[in-house]
All heavy atoms as a GROMACS GRO file, in nm:
protein
  607
    1LYS      N    1  -1.924   0.028  -0.488
    1LYS     CA    2  -1.833   0.014  -0.372
    1LYS      C    3  -1.694  -0.023  -0.420
    1LYS      O    4  -1.677  -0.108  -0.503
    1LYS     CB    5  -1.888  -0.096  -0.279
    1LYS     CG    6  -1.807  -0.110  -0.156
    1LYS     CD    7  -1.869  -0.215  -0.063
    1LYS     CE    8  -1.798  -0.212   0.069
    1LYS     NZ    9  -1.707  -0.312   0.104
    2LEU      N   10  -1.595   0.043  -0.366
    2LEU     CA   11  -1.455   0.015  -0.397
    2LEU      C   12  -1.407  -0.110  -0.332
    2LEU      O   13  -1.447  -0.139  -0.217
    2LEU     CB   14  -1.366   0.133  -0.350
    2LEU     CG   15  -1.389   0.266  -0.421
    2LEU    CD1   16  -1.305   0.377  -0.354
    2LEU    CD2   17  -1.352   0.259  -0.565
    3PRO      N   18  -1.322  -0.188  -0.399
    3PRO     CA   19  -1.268  -0.308  -0.339
    3PRO      C   20  -1.171  -0.278  -0.224
    3PRO      O   21  -1.110  -0.168  -0.228
    3PRO     CB   22  -1.196  -0.381  -0.453
    3PRO     CG   23  -1.161  -0.269  -0.545
    3PRO     CD   24  -1.272  -0.166  -0.532
    4GLY      N   25  -1.151  -0.370  -0.136
    4GLY     CA   26  -1.054  -0.352  -0.029
    4GLY      C   27  -1.117  -0.293   0.099
    4GLY      O   28  -1.232  -0.260   0.103
    5PRO      N   29  -1.032  -0.283   0.203
    5PRO     CA   30  -1.080  -0.232   0.333
    5PRO      C   31  -1.106  -0.084   0.332
    5PRO      O   32  -1.042  -0.007   0.257
    5PRO     CB   33  -0.966  -0.270   0.427
    5PRO     CG   34  -0.845  -0.269   0.341
    5PRO     CD   35  -0.889  -0.320   0.205
    6GLY      N   36  -1.197  -0.041   0.417
    6GLY     CA   37  -1.226   0.099   0.433
    6GLY      C   38  -1.138   0.164   0.541
    6GLY      O   39  -1.075   0.094   0.619
    7ILE      N   40  -1.136   0.298   0.543
    7ILE     CA   41  -1.059   0.367   0.644
    7ILE      C   42  -1.113   0.331   0.783
    7ILE      O   43  -1.235   0.326   0.805
    7ILE     CB   44  -1.068   0.517   0.620
    7ILE    CG1   45  -0.993   0.553   0.487
    7ILE    CG2   46  -1.009   0.600   0.735
    7ILE    CD1   47  -1.009   0.695   0.440
    8GLY      N   48  -1.020   0.305   0.874
    8GLY     CA   49  -1.058   0.260   1.010
    8GLY      C   50  -1.066   0.110   1.024
    8GLY      O   51  -1.067   0.062   1.138
    9SER      N   52  -1.065   0.037   0.915
    9SER     CA   53  -1.067  -0.110   0.922
    9SER      C   54  -0.941  -0.160   0.988
    9SER      O   55  -0.831  -0.097   0.974
    9SER     CB   56  -1.076  -0.169   0.784
    9SER     OG   57  -1.197  -0.141   0.721
   10GLN      N   58  -0.949  -0.273   1.059
   10GLN     CA   59  -0.833  -0.331   1.122
   10GLN      C   60  -0.815  -0.476   1.079
   10GLN      O   61  -0.914  -0.546   1.047
   10GLN     CB   62  -0.843  -0.322   1.270
   10GLN     CG   63  -0.835  -0.184   1.327
   10GLN     CD   64  -0.828  -0.177   1.476
   10GLN    OE1   65  -0.892  -0.258   1.546
   10GLN    NE2   66  -0.750  -0.086   1.528
   11GLY      N   67  -0.690  -0.519   1.076
   11GLY     CA   68  -0.659  -0.658   1.043
   11GLY      C   69  -0.529  -0.695   1.104
   11GLY      O   70  -0.448  -0.609   1.146
   12LYS      N   71  -0.501  -0.826   1.112
   12LYS     CA   72  -0.383  -0.876   1.175
   12LYS      C   73  -0.286  -0.926   1.064
   12LYS      O   74  -0.327  -1.002   0.979
   12LYS     CB   75  -0.408  -0.982   1.274
   12LYS     CG   76  -0.295  -1.015   1.371
   12LYS     CD   77  -0.342  -1.098   1.484
   12LYS     CE   78  -0.229  -1.107   1.586
   12LYS     NZ   79  -0.269  -1.186   1.703
   13PHE      N   80  -0.158  -0.883   1.073
   13PHE     CA   81  -0.057  -0.927   0.979
   13PHE      C   82   0.077  -0.910   1.046
   13PHE      O   83   0.100  -0.813   1.123
   13PHE     CB   84  -0.063  -0.842   0.853
   13PHE     CG   85   0.036  -0.882   0.747
   13PHE    CD1   86   0.019  -1.001   0.678
   13PHE    CD2   87   0.143  -0.802   0.714
   13PHE    CE1   88   0.109  -1.041   0.583
   13PHE    CE2   89   0.232  -0.839   0.616
   13PHE     CZ   90   0.218  -0.961   0.551
   14LYS      N   91   0.168  -1.000   1.025
   14LYS     CA   92   0.303  -1.001   1.086
   14LYS      C   93   0.293  -0.997   1.240
   14LYS      O   94   0.368  -0.931   1.308
   14LYS     CB   95   0.389  -0.882   1.040
   14LYS     CG   96   0.432  -0.890   0.896
   14LYS     CD   97   0.530  -0.780   0.864
   14LYS     CE   98   0.592  -0.800   0.727
   14LYS     NZ   99   0.694  -0.699   0.699
   15GLY      N  100   0.188  -1.059   1.295
   15GLY     CA  101   0.171  -1.066   1.438
   15GLY      C  102   0.123  -0.939   1.505
   15GLY      O  103   0.127  -0.929   1.626
   16ALA      N  104   0.080  -0.843   1.426
   16ALA     CA  105   0.036  -0.711   1.486
   16ALA      C  106  -0.099  -0.673   1.422
   16ALA      O  107  -0.134  -0.718   1.312
   16ALA     CB  108   0.140  -0.608   1.452
   17VAL      N  109  -0.170  -0.587   1.494
   17VAL     CA  110  -0.294  -0.529   1.446
   17VAL      C  111  -0.259  -0.404   1.367
   17VAL      O  112  -0.189  -0.316   1.417
   17VAL     CB  113  -0.390  -0.499   1.562
   17VAL    CG1  114  -0.517  -0.429   1.510
   17VAL    CG2  115  -0.428  -0.628   1.633
   18TRP      N  116  -0.314  -0.394   1.244
   18TRP     CA  117  -0.288  -0.281   1.155
   18TRP      C  118  -0.422  -0.209   1.131
   18TRP      O  119  -0.529  -0.275   1.121
   18TRP     CB  120  -0.232  -0.326   1.020
   18TRP     CG  121  -0.098  -0.385   1.034
   18TRP    CD1  122  -0.066  -0.520   1.065
   18TRP    CD2  123   0.026  -0.322   1.012
   18TRP    NE1  124   0.068  -0.537   1.066
   18TRP    CE2  125   0.128  -0.418   1.034
   18TRP    CE3  126   0.062  -0.192   0.975
   18TRP    CZ2  127   0.265  -0.388   1.023
   18TRP    CZ3  128   0.197  -0.165   0.965
   18TRP    CH2  129   0.296  -0.257   0.984
   19THR      N  130  -0.416  -0.078   1.126
   19THR     CA  131  -0.533   0.002   1.100
   19THR      C  132  -0.515   0.081   0.968
   19THR      O  133  -0.408   0.138   0.945
   19THR     CB  134  -0.556   0.106   1.211
   19THR    OG1  135  -0.567   0.035   1.336
   19THR    CG2  136  -0.683   0.186   1.192
   20VAL      N  137  -0.619   0.081   0.884
   20VAL     CA  138  -0.612   0.158   0.757
   20VAL      C  139  -0.636   0.302   0.792
   20VAL      O  140  -0.733   0.342   0.850
   20VAL     CB  141  -0.721   0.113   0.658
   20VAL    CG1  142  -0.722   0.195   0.533
   20VAL    CG2  143  -0.700  -0.038   0.624
   21LEU      N  144  -0.539   0.388   0.753
   21LEU     CA  145  -0.545   0.534   0.778
   21LEU      C  146  -0.588   0.612   0.660
   21LEU      O  147  -0.648   0.719   0.670
   21LEU     CB  148  -0.410   0.584   0.823
   21LEU     CG  149  -0.349   0.523   0.948
   21LEU    CD1  150  -0.212   0.583   0.975
   21LEU    CD2  151  -0.439   0.535   1.068
   22GLY      N  152  -0.558   0.563   0.540
   22GLY     CA  153  -0.589   0.637   0.419
   22GLY      C  154  -0.587   0.552   0.296
   22GLY      O  155  -0.535   0.441   0.301
   23ARG      N  156  -0.650   0.604   0.190
   23ARG     CA  157  -0.656   0.528   0.064
   23ARG      C  158  -0.651   0.627  -0.050
   23ARG      O  159  -0.713   0.733  -0.047
   23ARG     CB  160  -0.789   0.455   0.062
   23ARG     CG  161  -0.813   0.383  -0.066
   23ARG     CD  162  -0.956   0.326  -0.067
   23ARG     NE  163  -0.966   0.233  -0.174
   23ARG     CZ  164  -1.043   0.128  -0.174
   23ARG    NH1  165  -1.118   0.102  -0.069
   23ARG    NH2  166  -1.048   0.046  -0.274
   24VAL      N  167  -0.576   0.586  -0.156
   24VAL     CA  168  -0.566   0.668  -0.280
   24VAL      C  169  -0.589   0.572  -0.394
   24VAL      O  170  -0.533   0.463  -0.400
   24VAL     CB  171  -0.429   0.734  -0.292
   24VAL    CG1  172  -0.417   0.808  -0.422
   24VAL    CG2  173  -0.403   0.829  -0.179
   25ARG      N  174  -0.671   0.617  -0.491
   25ARG     CA  175  -0.691   0.538  -0.616
   25ARG      C  176  -0.616   0.605  -0.729
   25ARG      O  177  -0.626   0.723  -0.749
   25ARG     CB  178  -0.837   0.529  -0.651
   25ARG     CG  179  -0.857   0.463  -0.790
   25ARG     CD  180  -0.995   0.410  -0.807
   25ARG     NE  181  -0.996   0.279  -0.744
   25ARG     CZ  182  -1.092   0.192  -0.763
   25ARG    NH1  183  -1.196   0.223  -0.838
   25ARG    NH2  184  -1.088   0.076  -0.704
   26TYR      N  185  -0.532   0.528  -0.793
   26TYR     CA  186  -0.451   0.576  -0.902
   26TYR      C  187  -0.504   0.525  -1.037
   26TYR      O  188  -0.557   0.415  -1.043
   26TYR     CB  189  -0.302   0.536  -0.888
   26TYR     CG  190  -0.236   0.600  -0.774
   26TYR    CD1  191  -0.227   0.532  -0.652
   26TYR    CD2  192  -0.177   0.724  -0.786
   26TYR    CE1  193  -0.158   0.591  -0.543
   26TYR    CE2  194  -0.113   0.783  -0.679
   26TYR     CZ  195  -0.105   0.715  -0.558
   26TYR     OH  196  -0.038   0.773  -0.455
   27ARG      N  197  -0.485   0.601  -1.143
   27ARG     CA  198  -0.518   0.560  -1.280
   27ARG      C  199  -0.411   0.610  -1.372
   27ARG      O  200  -0.378   0.727  -1.368
   27ARG     CB  201  -0.657   0.615  -1.320
   27ARG     CG  202  -0.695   0.580  -1.459
   27ARG     CD  203  -0.824   0.654  -1.503
   27ARG     NE  204  -0.844   0.642  -1.640
   27ARG     CZ  205  -0.935   0.565  -1.697
   27ARG    NH1  206  -1.016   0.494  -1.618
   27ARG    NH2  207  -0.950   0.557  -1.827
   28GLU      N  208  -0.360   0.519  -1.455
   28GLU     CA  209  -0.259   0.559  -1.550
   28GLU      C  210  -0.298   0.501  -1.689
   28GLU      O  211  -0.333   0.383  -1.704
   28GLU     CB  212  -0.124   0.500  -1.512
   28GLU     CG  213  -0.010   0.532  -1.604
   28GLU     CD  214   0.121   0.480  -1.555
   28GLU    OE1  215   0.146   0.473  -1.433
   28GLU    OE2  216   0.202   0.446  -1.640
   29ASP      N  217  -0.299   0.587  -1.789
   29ASP     CA  218  -0.324   0.548  -1.925
   29ASP      C  219  -0.194   0.548  -2.003
   29ASP      O  220  -0.118   0.645  -1.997
   29ASP     CB  221  -0.422   0.647  -1.994
   29ASP     CG  222  -0.557   0.655  -1.923
   29ASP    OD1  223  -0.602   0.553  -1.871
   29ASP    OD2  224  -0.611   0.764  -1.919
   30ASP      N  225  -0.169   0.441  -2.077
   30ASP     CA  226  -0.054   0.439  -2.169
   30ASP      C  227  -0.091   0.363  -2.296
   30ASP      O  228  -0.202   0.322  -2.311
   30ASP     CB  229   0.074   0.388  -2.100
   30ASP     CG  230   0.064   0.239  -2.058
   30ASP    OD1  231  -0.019   0.170  -2.115
   30ASP    OD2  232   0.143   0.201  -1.972
   31ASN      N  233   0.005   0.341  -2.380
   31ASN     CA  234  -0.021   0.276  -2.510
   31ASN      C  235  -0.070   0.132  -2.495
   31ASN      O  236  -0.131   0.078  -2.587
   31ASN     CB  237   0.103   0.279  -2.599
   31ASN     CG  238   0.140   0.418  -2.643
   31ASN    OD1  239   0.054   0.506  -2.641
   31ASN    ND2  240   0.266   0.444  -2.672
   32SER      N  241  -0.037   0.072  -2.382
   32SER     CA  242  -0.075  -0.072  -2.365
   32SER      C  243  -0.211  -0.087  -2.287
   32SER      O  244  -0.257  -0.198  -2.274
   32SER     CB  245   0.033  -0.151  -2.292
   32SER     OG  246   0.053  -0.093  -2.162
   33GLY      N  247  -0.269   0.020  -2.238
   33GLY     CA  248  -0.397   0.010  -2.174
   33GLY      C  249  -0.414   0.109  -2.059
   33GLY      O  250  -0.338   0.202  -2.045
   34VAL      N  251  -0.513   0.080  -1.975
   34VAL     CA  252  -0.545   0.161  -1.861
   34VAL      C  253  -0.516   0.078  -1.736
   34VAL      O  254  -0.556  -0.035  -1.724
   34VAL     CB  255  -0.695   0.203  -1.859
   34VAL    CG1  256  -0.729   0.279  -1.738
   34VAL    CG2  257  -0.728   0.283  -1.987
   35TRP      N  258  -0.444   0.136  -1.646
   35TRP     CA  259  -0.403   0.069  -1.519
   35TRP      C  260  -0.468   0.144  -1.403
   35TRP      O  261  -0.452   0.264  -1.390
   35TRP     CB  262  -0.251   0.068  -1.505
   35TRP     CG  263  -0.184   0.014  -1.626
   35TRP    CD1  264  -0.132   0.088  -1.731
   35TRP    CD2  265  -0.168  -0.119  -1.666
   35TRP    NE1  266  -0.084   0.003  -1.830
   35TRP    CE2  267  -0.104  -0.126  -1.790
   35TRP    CE3  268  -0.204  -0.239  -1.604
   35TRP    CZ2  269  -0.073  -0.246  -1.854
   35TRP    CZ3  270  -0.174  -0.360  -1.670
   35TRP    CH2  271  -0.108  -0.359  -1.790
   36VAL      N  272  -0.538   0.072  -1.319
   36VAL     CA  273  -0.603   0.127  -1.201
   36VAL      C  274  -0.560   0.044  -1.078
   36VAL      O  275  -0.560  -0.079  -1.084
   36VAL     CB  276  -0.756   0.128  -1.212
   36VAL    CG1  277  -0.821   0.182  -1.088
   36VAL    CG2  278  -0.801   0.203  -1.337
   37TRP      N  279  -0.517   0.113  -0.972
   37TRP     CA  280  -0.481   0.043  -0.847
   37TRP      C  281  -0.511   0.132  -0.729
   37TRP      O  282  -0.524   0.251  -0.740
   37TRP     CB  283  -0.337  -0.009  -0.851
   37TRP     CG  284  -0.233   0.098  -0.838
   37TRP    CD1  285  -0.169   0.144  -0.727
   37TRP    CD2  286  -0.182   0.179  -0.948
   37TRP    NE1  287  -0.080   0.241  -0.754
   37TRP    CE2  288  -0.085   0.267  -0.893
   37TRP    CE3  289  -0.207   0.186  -1.085
   37TRP    CZ2  290  -0.013   0.358  -0.967
   37TRP    CZ3  291  -0.134   0.282  -1.161
   37TRP    CH2  292  -0.039   0.364  -1.101
   38ASP      N  293  -0.523   0.065  -0.613
   38ASP     CA  294  -0.547   0.140  -0.489
   38ASP      C  295  -0.428   0.122  -0.395
   38ASP      O  296  -0.368   0.012  -0.391
   38ASP     CB  297  -0.671   0.085  -0.420
   38ASP     CG  298  -0.799   0.111  -0.500
   38ASP    OD1  299  -0.844   0.225  -0.500
   38ASP    OD2  300  -0.846   0.016  -0.564
   39GLU      N  301  -0.395   0.228  -0.324
   39GLU     CA  302  -0.288   0.214  -0.220
   39GLU      C  303  -0.347   0.258  -0.087
   39GLU      O  304  -0.421   0.355  -0.078
   39GLU     CB  305  -0.167   0.302  -0.258
   39GLU     CG  306  -0.093   0.250  -0.375
   39GLU     CD  307   0.038   0.323  -0.406
   39GLU    OE1  308   0.078   0.408  -0.322
   39GLU    OE2  309   0.097   0.292  -0.506
   40PHE      N  310  -0.314   0.184   0.015
   40PHE     CA  311  -0.364   0.203   0.151
   40PHE      C  312  -0.247   0.234   0.243
   40PHE      O  313  -0.150   0.160   0.246
   40PHE     CB  314  -0.434   0.076   0.202
   40PHE     CG  315  -0.548   0.030   0.116
   40PHE    CD1  316  -0.526  -0.051   0.005
   40PHE    CD2  317  -0.676   0.068   0.148
   40PHE    CE1  318  -0.632  -0.092  -0.074
   40PHE    CE2  319  -0.782   0.030   0.067
   40PHE     CZ  320  -0.758  -0.052  -0.045
   41GLN      N  321  -0.257   0.340   0.324
   41GLN     CA  322  -0.159   0.367   0.426
   41GLN      C  323  -0.212   0.302   0.549
   41GLN      O  324  -0.326   0.319   0.587
   41GLN     CB  325  -0.144   0.517   0.451
   41GLN     CG  326  -0.035   0.544   0.558
   41GLN     CD  327  -0.017   0.690   0.589
   41GLN    OE1  328  -0.111   0.767   0.575
   41GLN    NE2  329   0.101   0.723   0.631
   42ILE      N  330  -0.128   0.221   0.614
   42ILE     CA  331  -0.168   0.148   0.732
   42ILE      C  332  -0.068   0.176   0.844
   42ILE      O  333   0.045   0.220   0.823
   42ILE     CB  334  -0.178  -0.005   0.706
   42ILE    CG1  335  -0.046  -0.060   0.654
   42ILE    CG2  336  -0.290  -0.029   0.602
   42ILE    CD1  337  -0.048  -0.211   0.635
   43HIS      N  338  -0.111   0.148   0.966
   43HIS     CA  339  -0.030   0.177   1.085
   43HIS      C  340  -0.047   0.065   1.187
   43HIS      O  341  -0.159   0.019   1.211
   43HIS     CB  342  -0.064   0.312   1.144
   43HIS     CG  343   0.021   0.344   1.263
   43HIS    ND1  344  -0.018   0.318   1.391
   43HIS    CD2  345   0.147   0.397   1.273
   43HIS    CE1  346   0.083   0.355   1.474
   43HIS    NE2  347   0.180   0.401   1.403
   44SER      N  348   0.063   0.030   1.252
   44SER     CA  349   0.070  -0.062   1.362
   44SER      C  350   0.151   0.001   1.472
   44SER      O  351   0.258   0.057   1.446
   44SER     CB  352   0.131  -0.194   1.321
   44SER     OG  353   0.177  -0.268   1.430
   45ALA      N  354   0.108  -0.014   1.595
   45ALA     CA  355   0.185   0.044   1.710
   45ALA      C  356   0.320  -0.022   1.718
   45ALA      O  357   0.419   0.045   1.755
   45ALA     CB  358   0.108   0.023   1.841
   46GLU      N  359   0.331  -0.150   1.683
   46GLU     CA  360   0.460  -0.223   1.698
   46GLU      C  361   0.554  -0.196   1.575
   46GLU      O  362   0.675  -0.195   1.592
   46GLU     CB  363   0.436  -0.374   1.701
   46GLU     CG  364   0.362  -0.422   1.828
   46GLU     CD  365   0.212  -0.426   1.803
   46GLU    OE1  366   0.168  -0.496   1.709
   46GLU    OE2  367   0.139  -0.360   1.877
   47HIS      N  368   0.498  -0.175   1.454
   47HIS     CA  369   0.580  -0.169   1.334
   47HIS      C  370   0.580  -0.030   1.268
   47HIS      O  371   0.660  -0.006   1.175
   47HIS     CB  372   0.531  -0.273   1.233
   47HIS     CG  373   0.545  -0.413   1.279
   47HIS    ND1  374   0.664  -0.477   1.284
   47HIS    CD2  375   0.450  -0.500   1.325
   47HIS    CE1  376   0.647  -0.598   1.333
   47HIS    NE2  377   0.518  -0.617   1.357
   48GLY      N  378   0.494   0.061   1.307
   48GLY     CA  379   0.489   0.193   1.246
   48GLY      C  380   0.405   0.193   1.122
   48GLY      O  381   0.304   0.120   1.112
   49TYR      N  382   0.446   0.271   1.021
   49TYR     CA  383   0.366   0.291   0.900
   49TYR      C  384   0.413   0.200   0.788
   49TYR      O  385   0.532   0.170   0.778
   49TYR     CB  386   0.374   0.439   0.852
   49TYR     CG  387   0.315   0.534   0.952
   49TYR    CD1  388   0.394   0.595   1.046
   49TYR    CD2  389   0.180   0.563   0.947
   49TYR    CE1  390   0.342   0.682   1.137
   49TYR    CE2  391   0.123   0.650   1.039
   49TYR     CZ  392   0.206   0.708   1.136
   49TYR     OH  393   0.153   0.797   1.227
   50ALA      N  394   0.319   0.162   0.701
   50ALA     CA  395   0.350   0.081   0.582
   50ALA      C  396   0.241   0.110   0.482
   50ALA      O  397   0.144   0.181   0.509
   50ALA     CB  398   0.358  -0.065   0.618
   51PHE      N  399   0.257   0.057   0.364
   51PHE     CA  400   0.158   0.070   0.259
   51PHE      C  401   0.122  -0.064   0.198
   51PHE      O  402   0.208  -0.152   0.184
   51PHE     CB  403   0.212   0.161   0.143
   51PHE     CG  404   0.230   0.304   0.186
   51PHE    CD1  405   0.342   0.349   0.245
   51PHE    CD2  406   0.126   0.394   0.163
   51PHE    CE1  407   0.359   0.483   0.283
   51PHE    CE2  408   0.136   0.528   0.204
   51PHE     CZ  409   0.257   0.569   0.266
   52LEU      N  410   0.000  -0.075   0.158
   52LEU     CA  411  -0.050  -0.191   0.082
   52LEU      C  412  -0.106  -0.140  -0.050
   52LEU      O  413  -0.173  -0.038  -0.055
   52LEU     CB  414  -0.164  -0.261   0.155
   52LEU     CG  415  -0.132  -0.353   0.271
   52LEU    CD1  416  -0.257  -0.402   0.340
   52LEU    CD2  417  -0.048  -0.470   0.229
   53ALA      N  418  -0.075  -0.211  -0.161
   53ALA     CA  419  -0.132  -0.172  -0.291
   53ALA      C  420  -0.217  -0.294  -0.333
   53ALA      O  421  -0.184  -0.409  -0.315
   53ALA     CB  422  -0.020  -0.147  -0.388
   54LEU      N  423  -0.330  -0.261  -0.398
   54LEU     CA  424  -0.421  -0.361  -0.448
   54LEU      C  425  -0.442  -0.336  -0.597
   54LEU      O  426  -0.493  -0.233  -0.636
   54LEU     CB  427  -0.553  -0.357  -0.376
   54LEU     CG  428  -0.667  -0.447  -0.425
   54LEU    CD1  429  -0.628  -0.596  -0.416
   54LEU    CD2  430  -0.792  -0.421  -0.345
   55GLU      N  431  -0.402  -0.433  -0.682
   55GLU     CA  432  -0.419  -0.418  -0.827
   55GLU      C  433  -0.465  -0.557  -0.879
   55GLU      O  434  -0.399  -0.660  -0.862
   55GLU     CB  435  -0.294  -0.378  -0.895
   55GLU     CG  436  -0.310  -0.357  -1.047
   55GLU     CD  437  -0.184  -0.313  -1.117
   55GLU    OE1  438  -0.081  -0.300  -1.052
   55GLU    OE2  439  -0.192  -0.292  -1.237
   56ASN      N  440  -0.580  -0.558  -0.951
   56ASN     CA  441  -0.633  -0.680  -1.011
   56ASN      C  442  -0.643  -0.793  -0.910
   56ASN      O  443  -0.610  -0.908  -0.941
   56ASN     CB  444  -0.547  -0.722  -1.131
   56ASN     CG  445  -0.562  -0.627  -1.248
   56ASN    OD1  446  -0.670  -0.567  -1.264
   56ASN    ND2  447  -0.462  -0.621  -1.332
   57GLY      N  448  -0.683  -0.764  -0.788
   57GLY     CA  449  -0.702  -0.870  -0.686
   57GLY      C  450  -0.571  -0.918  -0.621
   57GLY      O  451  -0.574  -1.009  -0.544
   58HIS      N  452  -0.458  -0.852  -0.652
   58HIS     CA  453  -0.331  -0.891  -0.592
   58HIS      C  454  -0.284  -0.782  -0.497
   58HIS      O  455  -0.290  -0.660  -0.526
   58HIS     CB  456  -0.226  -0.907  -0.702
   58HIS     CG  457  -0.259  -1.015  -0.800
   58HIS    ND1  458  -0.237  -1.148  -0.777
   58HIS    CD2  459  -0.316  -1.005  -0.923
   58HIS    CE1  460  -0.278  -1.215  -0.878
   58HIS    NE2  461  -0.330  -1.134  -0.970
   59TRP      N  462  -0.238  -0.825  -0.378
   59TRP     CA  463  -0.188  -0.732  -0.277
   59TRP      C  464  -0.036  -0.727  -0.282
   59TRP      O  465   0.034  -0.827  -0.302
   59TRP     CB  466  -0.232  -0.781  -0.136
   59TRP     CG  467  -0.377  -0.763  -0.111
   59TRP    CD1  468  -0.469  -0.865  -0.126
   59TRP    CD2  469  -0.442  -0.649  -0.070
   59TRP    NE1  470  -0.597  -0.812  -0.096
   59TRP    CE2  471  -0.582  -0.680  -0.057
   59TRP    CE3  472  -0.403  -0.516  -0.040
   59TRP    CZ2  473  -0.676  -0.587  -0.019
   59TRP    CZ3  474  -0.499  -0.427   0.005
   59TRP    CH2  475  -0.633  -0.460   0.014
   60VAL      N  476   0.018  -0.604  -0.264
   60VAL     CA  477   0.162  -0.587  -0.254
   60VAL      C  478   0.190  -0.505  -0.128
   60VAL      O  479   0.126  -0.405  -0.100
   60VAL     CB  480   0.218  -0.509  -0.379
   60VAL    CG1  481   0.366  -0.486  -0.368
   60VAL    CG2  482   0.182  -0.583  -0.508
   61TRP      N  483   0.288  -0.550  -0.049
   61TRP     CA  484   0.328  -0.488   0.079
   61TRP      C  485   0.448  -0.401   0.055
   61TRP      O  486   0.548  -0.439  -0.005
   61TRP     CB  487   0.364  -0.600   0.177
   61TRP     CG  488   0.408  -0.550   0.312
   61TRP    CD1  489   0.536  -0.520   0.348
   61TRP    CD2  490   0.329  -0.523   0.425
   61TRP    NE1  491   0.537  -0.477   0.478
   61TRP    CE2  492   0.410  -0.479   0.525
   61TRP    CE3  493   0.188  -0.530   0.447
   61TRP    CZ2  494   0.364  -0.442   0.650
   61TRP    CZ3  495   0.143  -0.497   0.572
   61TRP    CH2  496   0.230  -0.453   0.670
   62PHE      N  497   0.444  -0.274   0.111
   62PHE     CA  498   0.553  -0.182   0.102
   62PHE      C  499   0.588  -0.137   0.244
   62PHE      O  500   0.505  -0.075   0.311
   62PHE     CB  501   0.519  -0.058   0.021
   62PHE     CG  502   0.488  -0.083  -0.124
   62PHE    CD1  503   0.357  -0.107  -0.162
   62PHE    CD2  504   0.588  -0.083  -0.215
   62PHE    CE1  505   0.327  -0.130  -0.297
   62PHE    CE2  506   0.561  -0.108  -0.350
   62PHE     CZ  507   0.431  -0.130  -0.389
   63ASP      N  508   0.711  -0.166   0.287
   63ASP     CA  509   0.760  -0.110   0.416
   63ASP      C  510   0.823   0.024   0.391
   63ASP      O  511   0.875   0.050   0.283
   63ASP     CB  512   0.864  -0.203   0.475
   63ASP     CG  513   0.807  -0.322   0.548
   63ASP    OD1  514   0.702  -0.308   0.612
   63ASP    OD2  515   0.865  -0.428   0.541
   64GLU      N  516   0.826   0.107   0.493
   64GLU     CA  517   0.896   0.234   0.489
   64GLU      C  518   1.046   0.212   0.488
   64GLU      O  519   1.092   0.128   0.562
   64GLU     CB  520   0.858   0.321   0.608
   64GLU     CG  521   0.925   0.453   0.611
   64GLU     CD  522   0.886   0.533   0.734
   64GLU    OE1  523   0.791   0.495   0.802
   64GLU    OE2  524   0.950   0.632   0.761
   65LEU      N  525   1.118   0.282   0.403
   65LEU     CA  526   1.263   0.274   0.403
   65LEU      C  527   1.319   0.349   0.526
   65LEU      O  528   1.278   0.459   0.552
   65LEU     CB  529   1.323   0.334   0.276
   65LEU     CG  530   1.295   0.259   0.148
   65LEU    CD1  531   1.349   0.337   0.030
   65LEU    CD2  532   1.358   0.123   0.151
   66LYS      N  533   1.408   0.284   0.598
   66LYS     CA  534   1.467   0.349   0.712
   66LYS      C  535   1.589   0.434   0.676
   66LYS      O  536   1.624   0.529   0.738
   66LYS     CB  537   1.514   0.244   0.818
   66LYS     CG  538   1.399   0.151   0.862
   66LYS     CD  539   1.294   0.222   0.934
   66LYS     CE  540   1.189   0.122   0.983
   66LYS     NZ  541   1.061   0.173   1.003
   67HIS      N  542   1.656   0.392   0.565
   67HIS     CA  543   1.776   0.461   0.516
   67HIS      C  544   1.766   0.473   0.363
   67HIS      O  545   1.718   0.388   0.299
   67HIS     CB  546   1.902   0.382   0.554
   67HIS     CG  547   1.916   0.358   0.700
   67HIS    ND1  548   1.957   0.453   0.788
   67HIS    CD2  549   1.894   0.249   0.775
   67HIS    CE1  550   1.955   0.408   0.910
   67HIS    NE2  551   1.918   0.281   0.904
   68ARG      N  552   1.826   0.579   0.315
   68ARG     CA  553   1.828   0.601   0.170
   68ARG      C  554   1.926   0.498   0.109
   68ARG      O  555   2.039   0.485   0.152
   68ARG     CB  556   1.875   0.742   0.142
   68ARG     CG  557   1.861   0.781  -0.004
   68ARG     CD  558   1.906   0.918  -0.022
   68ARG     NE  559   2.010   0.917  -0.125
   68ARG     CZ  560   2.091   1.012  -0.151
   68ARG    NH1  561   2.090   1.121  -0.084
   68ARG    NH2  562   2.181   0.998  -0.249
   69PRO      N  563   1.882   0.425   0.003
   69PRO     CA  564   1.970   0.329  -0.058
   69PRO      C  565   2.079   0.398  -0.137
   69PRO      O  566   2.066   0.508  -0.185
   69PRO     CB  567   1.880   0.251  -0.155
   69PRO     CG  568   1.760   0.335  -0.170
   69PRO     CD  569   1.746   0.426  -0.054
   70ASN      N  570   2.197   0.333  -0.145
   70ASN     CA  571   2.310   0.384  -0.224
   70ASN      C  572   2.283   0.341  -0.368
   70ASN      O  573   2.254   0.224  -0.399
   70ASN     CB  574   2.441   0.324  -0.181
   70ASN     CG  575   2.491   0.387  -0.052
   70ASN    OD1  576   2.461   0.503  -0.024
   70ASN    ND2  577   2.563   0.310   0.025
   71PHE      N  578   2.292   0.437  -0.458
   71PHE     CA  579   2.266   0.411  -0.598
   71PHE      C  580   2.357   0.496  -0.681
   71PHE      O  581   2.358   0.619  -0.666
   71PHE     CB  582   2.122   0.437  -0.637
   71PHE     CG  583   2.089   0.413  -0.781
   71PHE    CD1  584   2.093   0.288  -0.833
   71PHE    CD2  585   2.061   0.523  -0.862
   71PHE    CE1  586   2.063   0.268  -0.966
   71PHE    CE2  587   2.034   0.503  -0.996
   71PHE     CZ  588   2.034   0.374  -1.049
   72SER      N  589   2.442   0.438  -0.762
   72SER     CA  590   2.536   0.509  -0.848
   72SER      C  591   2.513   0.468  -0.996
   72SER      O  592   2.573   0.369  -1.034
   72SER     CB  593   2.681   0.483  -0.805
   72SER     OG  594   2.702   0.529  -0.676
   73PRO      N  595   2.434   0.539  -1.069
   73PRO     CA  596   2.409   0.496  -1.209
   73PRO      C  597   2.540   0.512  -1.288
   73PRO      O  598   2.623   0.599  -1.266
   73PRO     CB  599   2.305   0.596  -1.258
   73PRO     CG  600   2.296   0.705  -1.159
   73PRO     CD  601   2.358   0.658  -1.033
   74SER      N  602   2.556   0.423  -1.382
   74SER     CA  603   2.677   0.423  -1.469
   74SER      C  604   2.671   0.530  -1.571
   74SER      O  605   2.574   0.566  -1.621
   74SER     CB  606   2.692   0.290  -1.534
   74SER     OG  607   2.693   0.187  -1.441
   0.00000   0.00000   0.00000
């Protein structure tokens, strides 16, 4: 069984009910090791879409960007 919530699961965060819409498991191999993490697309009627990532038991929250950031590399 994969860790984390399944598709259709609901939970409350930021005062709103969120539903898991999708899940992707990523794997990256590099010289320092193998990295595996899961990303969940979630939705709330009040807040719209967002993403959660789960890696090594740690959750990371990603909001959708509303505007493209200004970036001017030197």
